[in-house]
Steps between C-alpha positions, in 0.01 A plus 500: 500500500781739588685452170171515311411826667829660410518371143139594430548868583506648149328782314360488150335753276209449259585647164174440326324174570557169678619184334434227757257212462408190684613217277274248674143415402182477708239246395227700675457716186545434127547777245304392194659769283698818549583712196712814507499684170730798462453738205817707496536830318825636334571730793471223759151578621267197502147370564475180703192275478458234764251211486496282811286205605564275805309231683472472877576132581528506881333720759832628643557680163195723543667742752803560280340481161161653555649825379746597226752789528611712205810706571549820297689829504255784554712744303609278212204263464127506456249212536290549190253220553424235759235229526486197734250240615450181696382210287304240700503126411138524382595767248370798697722810460533734795663829382742707702327833559686837501480519876685169528811641328716678759795726425773526762857605550752221463622375843808682617810343635520470877876566486498851361265779394372463147327757279381364172209522257479125446145406571310175520151448356350211692210308337288325766300211351151435642353172626822301468474128580684177416450409137449863385696652217625855541537697177662840443591715200668837500697742285789703632654786303855623571542829319850586623760224497777478763754493223387703197525304177531167679293218653606225737318243713581217739250219565589240769340162507142520618442388855197279428402229259433672171331312223558782254740778588565708189714812452454700182705802388406701192808700407565768229727357232764761599513362855613138482449308822787303655404217733648264756243226559519203739188288519318739271454361151449724191170426330344619170197728521168394349414857397741712295626826658407844366708634207850613602486300822698191588343270753697301755322232708613264774305244696610381842537122523444297818707181484262324744160548655529735794808674373863386476686748710401360843561648841752779526774369728663694790750759381437403138598740226222679323276293271607747232843330516396140467131502403288594211474862385466713197703818461431717191662829404548730207850585634765338285713432808585624847718784371193649326293444816766676710505793250124544534522494882794740486310734269208516746736617772706742292627797696358377831842444652637846432675644808352815643703755696351363821591143402860604416539682829368206693733260328803718587386532858449125546833395350729774637819345628427145381816331364396335180226447240356187664466675838318788333268268309406306809442822698255633242315170468469471871366854532230429238383175657484663848348835410266430208212282611330253272168623363364358174337760271366324190278753330458447127837381363656548842562125511793548262576872509691636800456847640780759448780461750451854626133424580596179680751693713241766588236237587737261673289208378461285193506147364801301381528694170498829693764381747719383205457829312591711803811288574602527132468878518703517823776285344495696176554827682833351621588373154425134588320308223208279596170380363184310580479121473177305471473176699243259642491526881284190532589136423543542125858432387455481123395749238282398201643538153229753414553816702208572728453722805312221677815335641658821623368644825790689652767756407845518665809705417822389324831682523713368211823657619486287815298210355271562796129451539306708758142485618417848641139389557583216747527658847594151630814467279792723578681662201733249347265214568185380322177346633502123463211522255718653223814293542608287204244666269536615138450872468438727204725807499293784372792720376653231277218254445739222599468235767688450823470271798465612861747325737399152609684528830578785741678496836261386773531282804282412795610348834328378815684469831313334787624450855300277731564456876317184624422451869478180702126473425554508126359847458726773366557860405624610164608786272460471127671756277433549128760686296479574131746667263511626150176522306292366789596769750291783370168312450519353847597827661207671335257221588598531868500881486149506358359225722258602770564385860239227469664372182836483677337308781358250250844454357630411847209262542594323172852458631350321803317235293571157643627635834192399693193675625698689772752644262566871525709729281604862446589645159806722459469688170857611491592833343254561216613855415766568243637284223774250455546148367448329834202476734421280800214446745438258785237325711570402856274278706438177683357169382268252671701177441811451286578147623354246743732471796630304684466302185614335298370762263547633152583865427399631162779650292272720300215731600326593167382834631862594568685335214564694179641182348186305576294788356699495174470122471127514563466731196701257285283197585154662464426270206568126497498496119525777249385531139561870454812714516518687833683795656807392693665797672852474636529399865780567753370409843676402817383376838690469826330347804679498843352276767627529859382210714509491887769320685435131551332452164692264276509542120460143372517558125526765233384474139774437248637792294355547151658621183271483194492660158304451179305708252655825613420429865788504753426400858708424807415435863721446798444408865764585762503436874697701753429393855122518549441724201422399140540726197308418183609673179329477165567678171288479187581663169324465168617629170355438155599605155177691449224656706268213424525122539344218295314186613822310421689730733242435766545123466876532523462699828282238681765265632702776664189675628376178654837459675485861627147452634609187693789697653271789597277249687794345685528494884752516779450222754558595868472331836436672837 
C-alpha cells in the first residue's frame, strides 16, 4: 500500500478528450447495431449521424443503460436532431419525450478545478424492462474543427457485445484518410457516396460471443496497446500533426517583460544551466495551480504565457507555455512534448489526439524532460505515469522517449523490544530518496490530523487489539531528495512466551519489500502486457529479546535472481538480538512487461514469498 500510494501520485492533463475503454464485455446488454457516420467537409468540419439499438438482457443492466449520454462541446458543436424510444417485445413503441432529455455540465474532476463547455445530453428512456430494445438516433454538427483543414478520430473496442458496430467516414477527395485498424475490418458500402466523396467503412469484429478481450488485469497497459481499436487521421504523419498543434499555439510562449524579470530574479546566482532550468520548473509547479479551462478549442490551445503568469493558474499546456517563456527569456531552448499519462505506451500509426492527454516540457540542450504541472514530482524527476513513454516533440515533430528509470529508493527500519510476556514496543521508520521524496513529503504535508492517525493505525495492523501508535511526520517543509517519517507504538503480542514460540520475520504493514512483492503477485496468470515500474526497496528488522529467551533457529539466508529481480535476505544473531535484512531490486528493459516476463518471474517470486513468511523459533 505504501509503495502504491507513492507511485500513484501523478498529475495528468486532458488535452481534448479521453481515450480509455473497458475492454471487457457484459452479457447483461447486447448492442444490436451501432452506426457512426461522419460526413467531413474540406475544412475539417463534420456532421456525425449516430444510429444505436440495444437490448436489455438482464435486470442489472437497466440502471446503467436506461439512459444514453451524448457528450458535445457547447461552443464547437450543435445537436441538430435527436429522437429516441423504448421498443417493447409486443411491438409497442414508447417515445422519449422532450422533458426526458436532460442537458447537464460534464462531471468535473475531483482533483482540480475544471472550467469547460463540454456538456452531456442525457436521454432517459421510459418504461425500461428486461427484453426491451432501446433505440436512439441523433445528428451532431461540428462547425469548427480543433485542427483547421484536418480530421482525426480514435475508436476503441466497444465495451459490450456488438452484433453490428460500423464506422463510416465520408471524406472529400482532397483529404485522404490514413488508418491504423486492429480488429476493425474494412467493408464495402452498399450505397455509393455523393460525388467528390470517398467513403471509408470499418466493421468491428468480435472473435467470440461475449467479446474476446476479457477482463482487464491488474496494472495492465491500456487496451489501446494490445486490444482492438481504429485510429483514422488526415495527417500524413506525426510531424504534420505536431505542426498543426504548434500552429494553434503560435506566439503563446513569447516572454513578456514581467516574465523576463521573474526569470532573472529566480535564477540569480545559480551556477549553471541545469540549476537555472530546475529552479524555473520548480517555481512554476509550486506557484501556478492546476485549473483546466477548456472553452471552445481550449483543449488544444494554451493561453498566452503572460496571461498564465498573471492568473497563476492553468492546465498542463499553460504550465508548459509559461515555463517555455521563462526559459526563453534566459536564452534556453525548450518546447512542449505530448505524452499519454495513463497506461498507454504505444502510439497508433495514424496520428490522433485521442492517445495524447498530457503535455510536458523538453529541454534539448540538457536532454531533460520536466513536468511543471506535477506538484508531486520535483524538478528533474517525472511522475511514474509518464516514465518510459514515447513523446511527440512539438518543435521538431520528432519522437523521443522519457526515461525508464530515475533515482529512487525506499527503506524501512523497524526496532522491536520484546518483553518477558511476549508483548513489545517498536519504532518503524520509513525513508525515501530520489523521485519518491517529494510525493511522500507533499502527501504528509497535505494530510489532515485524522489521516495521519489512520496511517499510524495501518502501521499497527496485525499487532493485536491493544496496539497503540503515534505518527511522527518528520520535517515536511522545504525540499530535498530525502524524506523520512516514523511510527512508534506498542503491540499486543509478538511471540508466545515462555514458548516455544515463533516470531514472524515480516510484518506486512511495516515492510516495503513485502509491499512491493504484493504488487508483483497481484495476478496468478497474465495475458496482457502490464506496467512494471523499477523497484529498489530495503527492510531492516531488529528484534531485541529479553534475557533468558533462547533463539533456537533462524531462517537460512536467501540470494535469488531471475527475470530482472534481485533479492537477498540475511539473518544475524548477536546475543539476544536478531537483525533481519532484506533488499529487493527490479529492473526491466522497458517500462512494461509481457506475460512471458511474468511467467519467468514466478519461481523467484515464490521463493521470496516463502522467505517473507519465515519465522524465528525461540524458547523461554
